[in-house]
C-alpha positions as CSV (number, residue, x, y, z in Angstrom):
1,X,0.0,-0.1,0.0
2,X,3.0,2.3,0.6
3,X,4.3,1.9,-2.7
4,X,0.8,2.6,-4.4
5,X,0.8,5.7,-2.2
6,X,4.1,6.9,-3.5
7,X,3.3,6.1,-7.0
8,X,0.1,8.1,-6.7
9,X,1.9,11.0,-5.2
10,X,4.6,10.8,-8.1
11,X,1.8,10.9,-10.6
12,X,-0.1,13.6,-8.9
13,X,3.1,15.8,-9.1
14,X,3.3,15.3,-12.9
15,X,-0.4,16.3,-13.1
16,X,0.3,19.4,-11.1
17,X,2.2,20.8,-14.2
18,X,-1.2,21.7,-15.6
19,X,-1.6,24.3,-13.0
20,X,-1.1,27.9,-14.2
21,X,0.0,30.4,-11.4
22,X,-0.1,33.5,-13.7
23,X,2.7,35.4,-15.3
24,X,3.5,37.8,-12.6
25,X,4.1,35.4,-9.8
26,X,7.3,36.0,-7.9
27,X,8.1,32.5,-7.1
28,X,7.2,29.6,-9.5
29,X,6.1,26.1,-8.3
30,X,9.0,23.6,-7.7
31,X,10.2,22.1,-10.8
32,X,9.4,18.4,-11.1
33,X,12.8,17.6,-12.9
34,X,14.7,19.1,-9.8
35,X,12.5,17.2,-7.3
36,X,13.1,13.8,-9.2
37,X,16.8,14.3,-8.7
38,X,16.7,14.9,-5.0
39,X,13.5,13.0,-3.9
40,X,13.3,9.2,-4.1
41,X,10.2,7.4,-4.4
42,X,10.4,6.5,-0.6
43,X,10.4,10.2,0.2
44,X,7.0,10.7,-1.3
45,X,5.7,9.1,1.9
46,X,4.7,11.8,4.5
47,X,7.6,12.8,6.9
48,X,5.0,15.3,8.7
49,X,1.4,15.9,8.8
50,X,0.2,16.4,5.3
51,X,-2.8,16.7,3.1
52,X,-3.5,15.5,-0.4
53,X,-6.1,16.2,-3.0
54,X,-7.4,12.8,-4.4
55,X,-7.7,13.2,-8.3
56,X,-9.5,10.6,-10.1
57,X,-10.1,12.6,-13.2
58,X,-7.3,14.7,-14.6
59,X,-9.5,17.2,-16.2
60,X,-10.3,18.9,-12.8
61,X,-6.6,19.8,-12.1
62,X,-6.1,23.6,-12.6
63,X,-5.7,26.9,-10.7
64,X,-9.2,27.8,-9.0
65,X,-8.3,31.3,-9.2
66,X,-6.5,31.7,-12.5
67,X,-8.1,29.1,-15.1
68,X,-5.7,28.2,-17.8
69,X,-8.5,26.9,-20.0
70,X,-6.5,23.9,-21.0
71,X,-8.0,21.2,-23.4
72,X,-10.0,18.6,-21.9
73,X,-8.0,15.5,-20.8
74,X,-10.0,12.2,-21.2
75,X,-9.4,9.2,-19.1
76,X,-9.3,8.5,-15.4
77,X,-6.4,7.9,-12.9
78,X,-6.4,4.3,-11.5
79,X,-5.4,4.5,-8.7
80,X,-6.2,8.1,-8.1
81,X,-3.5,10.5,-8.3
82,X,-2.5,12.4,-5.2
83,X,-1.5,16.0,-5.3
84,X,0.2,17.3,-2.2
85,X,-1.7,20.6,-0.9
86,X,0.0,23.9,-0.4
87,X,0.4,24.7,3.4
88,X,-0.5,28.2,4.5
89,X,0.4,27.8,8.2
90,X,1.7,25.4,10.9
91,X,1.8,25.6,14.6
92,X,2.8,22.9,17.1
93,X,2.4,22.6,20.8
94,X,4.2,19.9,22.6
95,X,3.9,19.1,26.4
96,X,6.3,16.6,27.9
97,X,5.3,14.9,31.1
98,X,7.7,12.2,32.7
99,X,8.7,9.9,29.6
100,X,5.6,10.9,27.4
101,X,5.0,13.8,25.0
102,X,1.7,15.0,23.9
103,X,1.7,16.8,20.5
104,X,-1.0,19.0,19.0
105,X,-0.4,20.3,15.4
106,X,-2.5,23.0,13.9
107,X,-2.3,23.7,10.2
108,X,-4.1,25.3,7.2
109,X,-3.9,23.8,3.7
110,X,-5.5,25.1,0.5
111,X,-6.9,23.0,-2.4
112,X,-4.8,25.0,-4.9
113,X,-5.0,22.2,-7.8
114,X,-8.8,21.8,-8.3
115,X,-10.9,24.1,-10.4
116,X,-13.2,26.5,-8.4
117,X,-16.4,24.6,-9.7
118,X,-14.9,21.2,-8.9
119,X,-14.7,19.0,-5.9
120,X,-12.3,16.3,-4.7
121,X,-11.8,14.1,-1.7
122,X,-8.8,15.1,0.3
123,X,-6.5,12.5,2.2
124,X,-5.0,13.5,5.5
125,X,-1.7,11.7,6.4
126,X,-0.3,11.4,9.9
127,X,3.2,9.8,10.4
128,X,2.6,8.8,14.0
129,X,0.6,6.6,16.4
130,X,-2.5,7.1,18.6
131,X,-3.9,10.1,16.6
132,X,-7.0,12.2,16.7
133,X,-8.1,14.6,13.9
134,X,-10.2,17.6,13.7
135,X,-11.0,19.3,10.3
136,X,-13.0,22.3,9.4
137,X,-13.8,23.2,5.8
138,X,-16.6,24.5,3.6
139,X,-19.2,24.9,6.3
140,X,-18.6,21.5,7.7
141,X,-16.5,20.1,10.6
142,X,-15.2,16.6,11.1
143,X,-13.9,15.1,14.3
144,X,-12.5,11.6,15.3
145,X,-13.8,9.7,18.3
146,X,-13.6,6.2,19.7
147,X,-16.7,3.9,20.1
148,X,-16.8,0.4,21.5
149,X,-16.8,-2.5,19.2
150,X,-19.5,-4.7,20.9
151,X,-21.9,-1.8,21.5
152,X,-21.7,1.6,19.6
153,X,-19.9,0.4,16.5
154,X,-22.7,-2.2,15.7
155,X,-25.2,0.8,15.2
156,X,-23.5,1.7,12.1
157,X,-24.5,-0.3,9.1
158,X,-21.7,0.7,6.8
159,X,-18.6,-1.3,7.2
160,X,-15.3,0.3,7.2
161,X,-13.6,1.1,3.8
162,X,-9.9,1.1,3.2
163,X,-9.9,4.4,1.6
164,X,-11.7,6.1,4.5
165,X,-9.0,5.4,7.0
166,X,-6.1,2.9,6.9
167,X,-2.3,2.5,7.7
168,X,0.0,3.0,4.7
169,X,2.8,1.2,6.8
170,X,3.1,1.2,10.5
171,X,2.6,4.5,12.1
172,X,1.5,6.3,8.9
173,X,-2.2,6.6,9.2
174,X,-4.6,8.3,6.5
175,X,-8.1,9.6,6.7
176,X,-10.2,10.8,3.8
177,X,-12.2,14.0,4.0
178,X,-14.9,13.7,1.2
179,X,-16.1,16.3,-1.2
180,X,-13.8,19.5,-0.7
181,X,-14.3,22.4,-3.0
182,X,-11.5,23.6,-5.2
183,X,-9.9,26.7,-3.8
184,X,-11.3,26.2,-0.1
185,X,-9.0,26.2,3.0
186,X,-8.8,23.2,5.3
187,X,-8.1,24.0,8.9
188,X,-6.9,20.8,10.6
189,X,-5.7,19.8,14.0
190,X,-3.9,16.6,14.7
191,X,-3.2,15.4,18.2
192,X,-1.0,12.4,19.3
193,X,1.1,11.2,21.9
194,X,4.7,9.6,21.7
195,X,7.3,8.3,24.1
196,X,10.5,10.1,24.6
197,X,13.7,8.4,23.7
198,X,16.1,7.8,26.7
199,X,20.0,7.3,26.0
200,X,22.9,8.2,28.0
201,X,21.1,9.7,30.7
202,X,19.1,12.1,28.7
203,X,15.6,12.2,27.2
204,X,15.1,13.2,23.5
205,X,12.1,14.3,21.7
206,X,11.8,13.8,18.0
207,X,8.5,15.1,16.3
208,X,7.8,14.9,12.5
209,X,8.2,18.4,11.2
210,X,10.1,18.1,8.0
211,X,8.0,19.3,5.1
212,X,8.8,18.9,1.5
213,X,9.5,21.9,-0.8
214,X,6.5,21.3,-3.0
215,X,4.0,22.2,-0.1
216,X,5.3,25.8,0.0
217,X,2.9,28.1,-1.7
218,X,4.1,29.9,-5.0
219,X,4.8,33.6,-4.2
220,X,6.7,35.6,-1.9
221,X,3.8,37.8,-0.9
222,X,1.9,34.8,0.7
223,X,2.8,35.0,4.5
224,X,4.2,31.9,5.9
225,X,4.5,31.4,9.7
226,X,5.9,28.6,11.8
227,X,5.3,28.4,15.6
228,X,6.4,25.7,18.1
229,X,5.6,25.9,21.8
230,X,7.3,23.5,24.1
231,X,6.5,22.7,27.8
232,X,8.5,20.4,29.9
233,X,7.4,19.0,33.3
234,X,9.9,16.2,34.5
235,X,7.7,15.4,37.5
236,X,10.6,15.3,39.9
237,X,10.7,18.8,40.9
238,X,14.4,19.0,40.3
239,X,16.5,21.0,37.8
240,X,16.4,20.2,34.2
241,X,19.4,20.8,31.9
242,X,18.8,21.4,28.1
243,X,21.3,19.7,25.9
244,X,20.2,20.5,22.1
245,X,17.5,21.7,20.0
246,X,16.8,21.9,16.2
247,X,15.1,24.9,16.1
248,X,16.0,28.5,17.8
249,X,13.7,28.3,21.0
250,X,13.3,31.3,23.2
251,X,13.0,30.4,26.9
252,X,9.7,31.8,28.5
253,X,10.0,30.4,32.0
254,X,12.0,28.2,34.2
255,X,11.1,26.6,37.5
256,X,12.1,23.5,39.4
257,X,11.4,20.5,37.2
258,X,9.6,22.8,34.5
259,X,10.6,24.6,31.5
260,X,8.8,26.6,28.7
261,X,10.0,27.6,25.2
262,X,8.8,29.3,22.1
263,X,9.8,29.4,18.5
264,X,7.9,31.7,16.1
265,X,9.1,33.0,12.7
266,X,8.0,34.1,9.4
267,X,9.7,31.9,6.7
268,X,10.3,31.6,3.1
269,X,10.1,27.9,3.0
270,X,8.7,25.5,5.6
271,X,10.9,23.5,8.1
272,X,13.0,20.9,6.3
273,X,14.1,19.0,9.7
274,X,12.2,17.3,12.4
275,X,11.8,19.0,15.7
276,X,14.4,17.7,18.1
277,X,14.9,18.6,21.8
278,X,17.0,16.8,24.4
279,X,17.4,17.3,28.1
280,X,18.6,15.9,31.4
281,X,16.6,15.4,34.6
282,X,18.9,16.0,37.7
283,X,18.5,14.2,40.9
284,X,18.8,17.3,43.1
285,X,21.7,15.6,45.0
286,X,23.9,13.8,42.6
287,X,22.9,12.9,39.1
288,X,25.3,9.9,39.2
289,X,23.2,7.9,41.6
290,X,19.9,6.1,41.3
291,X,17.0,8.4,42.4
292,X,13.2,8.1,42.5
293,X,10.0,9.3,44.0
294,X,6.2,8.7,43.9
295,X,3.5,11.0,42.4
296,X,0.0,11.0,43.7
297,X,-3.2,12.3,42.1
298,X,-7.0,12.0,42.6
299,X,-9.3,11.2,39.7
300,X,-11.4,13.7,37.9
301,X,-15.1,13.7,38.5
302,X,-15.7,12.2,35.0
303,X,-13.4,9.2,35.6
304,X,-15.2,6.0,35.6
305,X,-12.7,4.6,38.0
306,X,-12.7,6.7,41.2
307,X,-9.7,4.9,42.9
308,X,-6.7,7.1,43.7
309,X,-3.9,7.1,41.2
310,X,0.0,7.0,41.8
311,X,3.1,6.7,39.9
312,X,6.4,5.3,41.2
313,X,9.5,6.2,39.3
314,X,13.3,5.3,39.2
315,X,16.0,7.1,37.3
316,X,19.3,5.1,36.7
317,X,21.6,8.1,37.0
318,X,24.1,9.2,34.6
319,X,27.3,7.5,35.8
320,X,26.7,3.7,35.7
321,X,29.8,2.4,33.8
322,X,31.1,-0.9,35.4
323,X,27.7,-1.2,37.6
324,X,25.7,-3.7,35.3
325,X,24.9,-7.3,36.1
326,X,27.0,-10.2,34.5
327,X,24.7,-11.8,31.9
328,X,23.9,-15.1,30.8
329,X,21.9,-14.9,27.5
330,X,20.0,-17.3,25.5
331,X,18.8,-16.0,22.2
332,X,15.7,-17.8,20.7
333,X,15.3,-17.0,16.9
334,X,12.5,-17.8,14.6
335,X,13.9,-19.2,11.3
336,X,10.7,-20.4,9.8
337,X,9.9,-19.8,6.1
338,X,7.9,-16.6,6.8
339,X,11.2,-14.9,8.0
340,X,12.9,-15.1,4.6
341,X,14.4,-12.1,3.0
342,X,14.7,-8.9,4.9
343,X,13.3,-10.0,8.4
344,X,15.8,-12.8,8.7
345,X,18.8,-10.7,7.5
346,X,18.1,-7.9,9.6
347,X,17.7,-10.2,12.6
348,X,21.0,-11.8,11.8
349,X,22.7,-8.3,11.8
350,X,21.0,-7.3,15.1
351,X,22.1,-10.6,16.7
352,X,25.7,-10.4,15.7
353,X,25.8,-6.9,17.0
354,X,24.4,-7.9,20.3
355,X,27.0,-10.8,20.6
356,X,29.9,-8.3,20.0
357,X,28.6,-6.2,22.8
358,X,28.7,-8.9,25.4
359,X,31.6,-8.9,27.9
360,X,34.1,-11.7,28.1
361,X,32.6,-12.7,31.5
362,X,29.2,-13.0,30.1
363,X,28.0,-16.2,28.6
364,X,25.5,-17.0,25.8
365,X,23.8,-19.6,23.7
366,X,21.7,-19.5,20.5
367,X,18.6,-21.6,19.7
368,X,17.3,-21.4,16.1
369,X,13.8,-22.9,15.7
370,X,10.9,-23.6,13.3
371,X,8.9,-26.7,13.9
372,X,12.3,-28.1,15.1
373,X,15.2,-26.6,17.3
374,X,18.9,-26.1,16.4
375,X,21.3,-25.4,19.2
376,X,24.7,-23.6,19.0
377,X,26.1,-25.4,22.0
378,X,24.4,-27.9,24.3
379,X,25.8,-25.8,27.1
380,X,26.3,-22.0,27.9
381,X,29.5,-20.6,26.2
382,X,31.7,-17.6,27.5
383,X,31.4,-14.7,25.2
384,X,35.2,-14.8,24.1
385,X,36.4,-13.5,20.9
386,X,36.8,-17.1,19.5
387,X,33.3,-18.2,20.7
388,X,31.6,-15.2,19.1
389,X,33.5,-15.8,15.8
390,X,32.3,-19.5,15.9
391,X,28.6,-18.2,16.6
392,X,28.8,-15.8,13.6
393,X,29.9,-18.8,11.3
394,X,27.0,-21.0,12.9
395,X,24.5,-18.3,12.3
396,X,25.5,-17.8,8.7
397,X,25.2,-21.5,8.1
398,X,22.0,-22.5,10.0
399,X,19.9,-19.4,9.8
400,X,17.9,-20.7,6.6
401,X,14.3,-19.6,6.5
402,X,12.2,-22.9,6.2
403,X,9.4,-24.8,7.9
404,X,6.7,-23.9,10.5
405,X,6.7,-22.3,13.9
406,X,6.9,-23.9,17.3
407,X,7.7,-21.8,20.3
408,X,7.2,-24.0,23.5
409,X,10.0,-26.4,22.9
410,X,12.8,-23.9,22.4
411,X,11.6,-21.8,25.3
412,X,11.5,-24.6,27.7
413,X,14.9,-25.7,26.5
414,X,16.3,-22.1,27.1
415,X,14.8,-22.0,30.7
416,X,16.3,-25.4,31.6
417,X,19.7,-24.4,30.1
418,X,20.1,-21.2,32.2
419,X,21.9,-22.0,35.5
420,X,20.3,-21.3,38.8
421,X,23.0,-19.0,40.2
422,X,22.5,-15.8,41.9
423,X,25.6,-14.0,40.6
424,X,24.2,-13.0,37.3
425,X,21.0,-12.0,35.4
426,X,19.7,-14.9,33.2
427,X,18.1,-13.6,30.0
428,X,16.1,-15.1,27.2
429,X,15.5,-13.1,24.2
430,X,12.6,-14.6,22.0
431,X,12.4,-13.1,18.5
432,X,9.5,-14.3,16.3
433,X,7.0,-13.3,13.4
434,X,4.3,-15.9,13.8
435,X,1.4,-16.9,15.9
436,X,1.0,-20.3,17.3
437,X,-2.2,-22.1,18.8
438,X,-0.9,-23.0,22.3
439,X,0.1,-19.5,23.3
440,X,-2.0,-19.4,26.6
441,X,-0.5,-22.8,27.5
442,X,2.9,-21.3,26.8
443,X,2.3,-18.6,29.1
444,X,1.0,-20.9,31.9
445,X,4.0,-23.3,31.4
446,X,6.6,-20.5,31.6
447,X,4.9,-18.9,34.7
448,X,5.3,-22.4,36.5
449,X,8.9,-22.7,35.5
450,X,9.6,-19.2,36.7
451,X,7.9,-19.5,39.9
452,X,10.0,-22.7,40.7
453,X,13.2,-20.8,40.0
454,X,13.0,-18.2,42.8
455,X,13.8,-14.5,42.8
456,X,16.7,-14.7,40.2
457,X,14.7,-16.4,37.6
458,X,15.2,-15.9,33.8
459,X,14.1,-12.6,32.6
460,X,12.2,-13.0,29.3
461,X,12.4,-10.4,26.7
462,X,10.3,-10.7,23.5
463,X,10.4,-9.1,20.1
464,X,7.6,-9.3,17.7
465,X,8.3,-8.8,13.8
466,X,5.5,-7.8,11.5
467,X,1.8,-8.0,12.0
468,X,1.0,-11.7,11.9
469,X,2.4,-12.5,15.4
470,X,0.3,-12.3,18.6
471,X,2.0,-9.1,20.1
472,X,-0.2,-9.4,23.2
473,X,1.0,-12.8,23.6
474,X,4.6,-11.4,23.6
475,X,3.8,-8.7,25.9
476,X,2.2,-11.1,28.4
477,X,5.3,-13.5,28.1
478,X,7.6,-10.4,28.9
479,X,5.3,-9.3,32.0
480,X,5.5,-12.9,33.4
481,X,9.1,-13.0,32.8
482,X,9.8,-9.5,34.4
483,X,11.5,-8.5,31.1
484,X,10.9,-6.1,28.2
485,X,8.9,-6.2,25.1
486,X,9.4,-4.4,21.7
487,X,8.3,-4.8,18.2
488,X,9.1,-3.8,14.4
489,X,6.4,-3.8,12.0
490,X,8.5,-3.3,8.9
491,X,11.8,-4.8,7.7
492,X,13.8,-1.7,7.8
493,X,13.4,-0.9,11.4
494,X,14.2,-4.3,12.7
495,X,17.9,-4.0,13.3
496,X,17.7,-0.6,15.1
497,X,14.8,-1.6,17.3
498,X,16.1,-5.1,18.3
499,X,19.4,-3.5,19.2
500,X,17.7,-1.0,21.3
501,X,15.8,-3.8,23.0
502,X,19.1,-5.8,23.5
503,X,20.9,-2.7,25.0
504,X,18.1,-1.9,27.5
505,X,17.6,-5.4,28.7
506,X,21.2,-6.4,28.9
507,X,22.2,-3.2,31.0
508,X,20.4,-4.1,34.4
509,X,21.8,-2.2,37.4
510,X,19.0,-3.0,39.9
511,X,17.1,-6.4,40.2
512,X,14.2,-7.7,42.3
513,X,12.8,-4.4,43.0
514,X,10.1,-4.1,45.6
515,X,8.0,-1.2,47.0
516,X,7.6,-1.7,50.8
517,X,4.8,-0.6,52.9
518,X,2.2,-1.4,50.4
519,X,0.8,-4.6,52.0
520,X,-2.2,-3.2,53.3
521,X,-3.4,-2.1,49.9
522,X,-3.2,-5.6,48.5
523,X,-6.9,-5.9,47.9
524,X,-7.6,-2.7,46.0
525,X,-3.9,-2.3,44.7
526,X,-3.5,-2.4,40.8
527,X,0.1,-2.2,39.5
528,X,0.9,-1.7,35.7
529,X,2.8,-3.9,34.9
530,X,1.7,-6.3,37.6
531,X,5.3,-7.5,38.0
532,X,8.0,-4.9,38.5
533,X,10.9,-5.3,36.0
534,X,14.5,-4.6,36.6
535,X,15.9,-1.1,36.3
536,X,18.2,-0.7,33.3
537,X,20.8,1.9,32.7
538,X,19.1,2.4,29.2
539,X,15.8,3.3,30.6
540,X,14.0,5.0,33.7
541,X,11.5,2.8,35.3
542,X,7.8,3.9,35.6
543,X,5.2,1.9,37.5
544,X,1.6,3.3,37.6
545,X,-1.4,2.1,39.7
546,X,-4.7,2.7,41.5
547,X,-5.7,2.0,45.0
548,X,-8.3,2.6,47.7
549,X,-7.8,3.5,51.4
550,X,-5.0,5.4,53.0
551,X,-1.7,5.6,51.1
552,X,1.3,5.1,53.4
553,X,3.0,8.2,54.6
554,X,6.5,6.9,53.6
555,X,7.6,4.4,51.1
556,X,11.0,2.5,50.5
557,X,12.2,0.9,47.3
558,X,14.6,-2.0,47.7
559,X,16.4,-4.3,45.4
560,X,19.8,-6.0,44.7
561,X,22.7,-4.3,43.0
562,X,25.1,-5.7,40.5
563,X,27.6,-6.5,43.2
564,X,24.9,-8.5,44.9
565,X,24.6,-5.9,47.8
566,X,21.3,-4.8,49.0
567,X,19.8,-1.5,47.8
568,X,17.2,0.5,49.6
569,X,16.2,4.2,49.3
570,X,13.3,6.4,50.7
571,X,10.9,7.6,48.0
572,X,9.7,11.2,48.3
573,X,5.9,11.4,47.9
574,X,4.4,14.5,46.2
575,X,1.1,15.7,44.5
576,X,1.1,15.7,40.8
577,X,-1.0,18.8,40.2
578,X,-0.2,19.6,36.7
579,X,0.5,16.1,35.4
580,X,-2.4,14.2,33.9
581,X,-1.2,10.7,35.1
582,X,-4.4,8.9,33.6
583,X,-3.3,10.0,30.1
584,X,0.4,9.7,30.5
585,X,0.1,6.0,31.5
586,X,-3.2,5.3,29.4
587,X,-1.5,3.6,26.3
588,X,0.6,1.2,28.4
589,X,-2.1,0.5,30.9
590,X,-4.4,-0.4,27.9
591,X,-1.8,-2.7,26.1
592,X,-1.0,-4.4,29.4
593,X,-4.8,-4.9,30.3
594,X,-5.5,-6.2,26.8
595,X,-2.8,-8.8,27.2
596,X,-4.4,-9.9,30.5
597,X,-7.9,-9.9,28.9
598,X,-6.5,-12.0,25.9
599,X,-4.9,-14.5,28.5
600,X,-7.9,-14.8,30.8
601,X,-10.6,-14.3,28.1
602,X,-12.3,-12.0,30.4
603,X,-15.2,-10.0,29.1
604,X,-15.1,-7.7,32.1
605,X,-11.6,-6.6,31.4
606,X,-12.5,-6.0,27.8
607,X,-15.3,-3.6,28.9
608,X,-12.8,-1.9,31.3
609,X,-10.4,-1.5,28.4
610,X,-13.2,0.0,26.2
611,X,-14.1,2.6,28.9
612,X,-10.5,3.6,29.4
613,X,-9.9,3.9,25.6
614,X,-12.9,6.2,25.0
615,X,-12.1,8.4,28.3
616,X,-8.5,8.9,27.3
617,X,-8.8,8.9,23.7
618,X,-6.2,6.1,23.1
619,X,-7.2,3.5,20.5
620,X,-7.6,-0.2,21.6
621,X,-8.6,-3.7,20.3
622,X,-12.0,-3.3,21.8
623,X,-12.9,0.2,20.4
624,X,-12.7,1.5,16.9
625,X,-12.3,5.1,15.4
626,X,-15.1,6.9,13.7
627,X,-15.3,10.3,11.9
628,X,-18.2,12.4,12.8
629,X,-19.4,14.9,10.2
630,X,-21.2,18.1,11.5
631,X,-23.0,20.6,9.3
632,X,-22.2,24.1,10.7
633,X,-25.5,25.3,9.2
634,X,-27.5,23.2,11.6
635,X,-27.6,23.3,15.2
636,X,-25.6,20.2,15.8
637,X,-24.5,19.9,19.3
638,X,-23.3,17.1,21.6
639,X,-27.0,16.7,22.6
640,X,-27.7,15.3,19.2
641,X,-27.6,11.5,19.1
642,X,-24.5,10.1,17.6
643,X,-26.7,7.7,15.3
644,X,-28.4,10.8,13.8
645,X,-25.3,12.4,12.6
646,X,-23.3,11.4,9.4
647,X,-20.7,8.8,10.5
648,X,-17.6,7.5,8.5
649,X,-16.4,4.4,10.0
650,X,-12.6,4.3,9.9
651,X,-10.2,1.2,9.7
652,X,-9.1,-0.5,12.8
653,X,-6.3,1.0,14.6
654,X,-5.4,-2.2,16.5
655,X,-2.7,-4.6,15.7
656,X,-4.9,-7.6,16.4
657,X,-4.1,-11.0,18.1
658,X,-2.1,-12.6,15.5
659,X,-2.8,-14.5,12.3
660,X,-2.7,-18.2,12.8
661,X,-3.6,-19.0,9.0
662,X,-0.9,-16.6,7.7
663,X,1.8,-18.2,10.1
664,X,0.7,-21.8,9.1
665,X,1.0,-20.8,5.3
666,X,4.3,-19.3,6.1
667,X,3.4,-15.9,4.6
668,X,5.9,-13.1,4.9
669,X,4.7,-10.2,7.0
670,X,2.7,-7.7,5.0
671,X,2.2,-10.0,2.1
672,X,-1.4,-9.5,0.7
673,X,-3.1,-11.4,-2.0
674,X,-4.1,-8.7,-4.8
675,X,-7.7,-9.1,-5.8
676,X,-8.1,-10.1,-9.4
677,X,-9.5,-7.5,-11.6
678,X,-12.9,-8.1,-13.5
679,X,-12.7,-7.9,-17.3
680,X,-14.5,-4.5,-17.4
681,X,-12.0,-3.3,-14.9
682,X,-9.1,-4.3,-17.1
683,X,-10.5,-2.7,-20.0
684,X,-10.9,0.5,-18.2
685,X,-7.5,0.3,-16.5
686,X,-5.8,-0.5,-19.8
687,X,-7.5,2.5,-21.7
688,X,-6.9,4.8,-18.6
689,X,-3.3,3.9,-18.4
690,X,-2.9,4.5,-22.0
691,X,-4.6,7.9,-22.0
692,X,-2.5,8.8,-18.9
693,X,0.9,7.8,-20.4
694,X,0.2,9.9,-23.6
695,X,-1.0,12.8,-21.2
696,X,2.2,12.5,-19.3
697,X,4.4,12.9,-22.4
698,X,2.6,15.6,-24.6
699,X,1.8,19.1,-23.4
700,X,-1.8,19.9,-24.6
701,X,-1.0,23.4,-25.8
702,X,2.0,22.2,-27.8
703,X,0.0,19.4,-29.3
704,X,-2.8,22.0,-30.4
705,X,-0.2,24.1,-32.1
706,X,1.5,21.2,-33.8
707,X,-1.9,20.1,-35.4
708,X,-2.6,23.7,-36.6
709,X,0.6,23.7,-38.6
710,X,0.1,20.3,-40.3
711,X,-1.1,20.3,-44.1
712,X,-3.8,17.9,-45.2
713,X,-1.6,15.1,-46.3
714,X,0.3,15.1,-43.1
715,X,-3.0,15.2,-41.1
716,X,-4.1,12.0,-43.0
717,X,-0.8,10.2,-42.2
718,X,-0.9,11.3,-38.7
719,X,-4.6,10.0,-38.3
720,X,-3.6,6.6,-39.7
721,X,-0.6,6.5,-37.3
722,X,-2.8,7.1,-34.3
723,X,-5.3,4.4,-35.5
724,X,-2.3,1.9,-35.7
725,X,-1.2,2.8,-32.1
726,X,-4.9,2.4,-30.9
727,X,-4.9,-1.1,-32.5
728,X,-1.8,-2.0,-30.7
729,X,-3.0,-0.6,-27.5
730,X,-6.2,-2.8,-27.9
731,X,-4.0,-5.8,-28.5
732,X,-2.1,-5.2,-25.3
733,X,-5.4,-4.9,-23.5
734,X,-6.7,-8.2,-24.9
735,X,-3.5,-9.8,-24.0
736,X,-3.9,-8.6,-20.3
737,X,-7.5,-10.0,-20.4
738,X,-6.4,-13.3,-21.7
739,X,-3.5,-13.7,-19.1
740,X,-5.8,-12.8,-16.3
741,X,-8.3,-15.6,-17.6
742,X,-5.6,-18.2,-17.6
């Protein structure tokens, strides 16, 4: 789907050559030849919030203000061409709380490429996840909202259409706005949340804010203003040190644990770089040591869960070299047939990089599995240079994508293989792209194994590839094993994401963490995740929860350090007045509850997830997104029943619970069977493509001038030539039909 989108934008850019901007414009539109040299096909995918005009008929492409009166173009675009709309203004506001950023982008786009009397659909593209959209155009407004799958969604008869709302690729979602008049302006507000990156003791924010040159309006007289407002609240009440920024920010305010910045400028061209900002949260005593605290907050009156909220956090500090646990690692890698090509090659590269990062006192082993298992060694091996070299040769020899998927056997082998010593952290990395039938049984078996091993039991980290594996099974397995989970939904991001998981999980500095003085809250206490993972130098630890009753006046966090000494610290308790704890942790809580609901098949949990999803605005497997259309001319208020408004049902935003059929058939992730075209569709497509190819290569005005200069004899010859070419086109169409029939 991403390739088709890029091709449609490419074709739309060629169609935009028909647009006449007038002789006196001070700046011409970007030349296609220059863009083709600098912009690859991949870069036609949106790198920031974008809006496109959907052009099924080339004849409607023209300047709505200055018509060029070009000759009529016959034929249709199949698939429709996409012309990026000119952007008139952009403003972004970012609020950072703890390790989460809430982003709101407001922009105005103009339908500059459709005749004033014409209409077209517009396609809004958002290159992030968990998005919400509000649109105002031509006396109508649109806003997105979530409804329950079991209840509200059944009230809408029309099923979701792919073109109304779908993922181009992971984290790039598009929504269709129907029937927008040429020359009109669209005011659109995008809202989403994203997790801050954490590396080397500092948080980093990266927001998509890179706009291509072809969305810049033609003409210097058109004002173009960019605005970015950034607010940071670390929640710790301690000093924040700024490290780097991509845009010239002006500091507005600075308080303990809080910062405010503003960037505002009139520009000639829109921003060509993403917005980056990085900062360090200090401990208040020494940023080299582990520090933490507890944030408390009461629920709002509209919260369906009236229990009190809290958040427990631990920061690893900035100077932790030489303080990580010794590791004993078993890598379990899926080499089934569906991993062929890019997924397996990128997995091999990430695995080899992880082996090179092991210390010589660490030990490791590798289990490759499909329906059978293949071991690098019958016992754990020290990570010497020679052993890593032998493992590299073994990986290159044995990592051949073939066969089916069986997860339980290699997982049981790995648990039994790891020694029951207390001087190291035993780690299991499970990497797979498939779903299996006995996933609930696997969770129960693994939980039994780990319960028998005591406090230093193997930590299980899971990594899902693509959309066919059950990511909630992998999340639950990681929660049971007090480990980490991550995923890559396209082959290009596998190596980077997997290396990030390896680095975080293998850099444990504090294990077996417990929070004392919470015993009397056992009945009402709810923790997310329900088992506290270890603290890694590569990531701060956040545990959220709800409770009833009296919260202890003081809390202590305890654990085991890498030198096997005991760790204990007092946690400062403070009120979180300006931090929306329910929204900061909503996405994580929804995912963890969804994994629990999947494991227990609990309808009660599913209902709770749906309520939480609709209250916080974060999508889930038990809600779906709809687009509500409101006519400004009518008194359409919230009191009007939703069923009485016009509703557009959008595609599902969830990742699903795996695809057993695709796994059993060893389909590569993302492989979809193309629907065969009917005979009539083939004829229309062949004719449309033929007309489109001719239109691409011949300028209409030049063609008319050329014909006017022909004499009678040349005109006859040219007519005969066109007839012959038409016959060849019909023959090609017939061949296409015959091949499809075969």
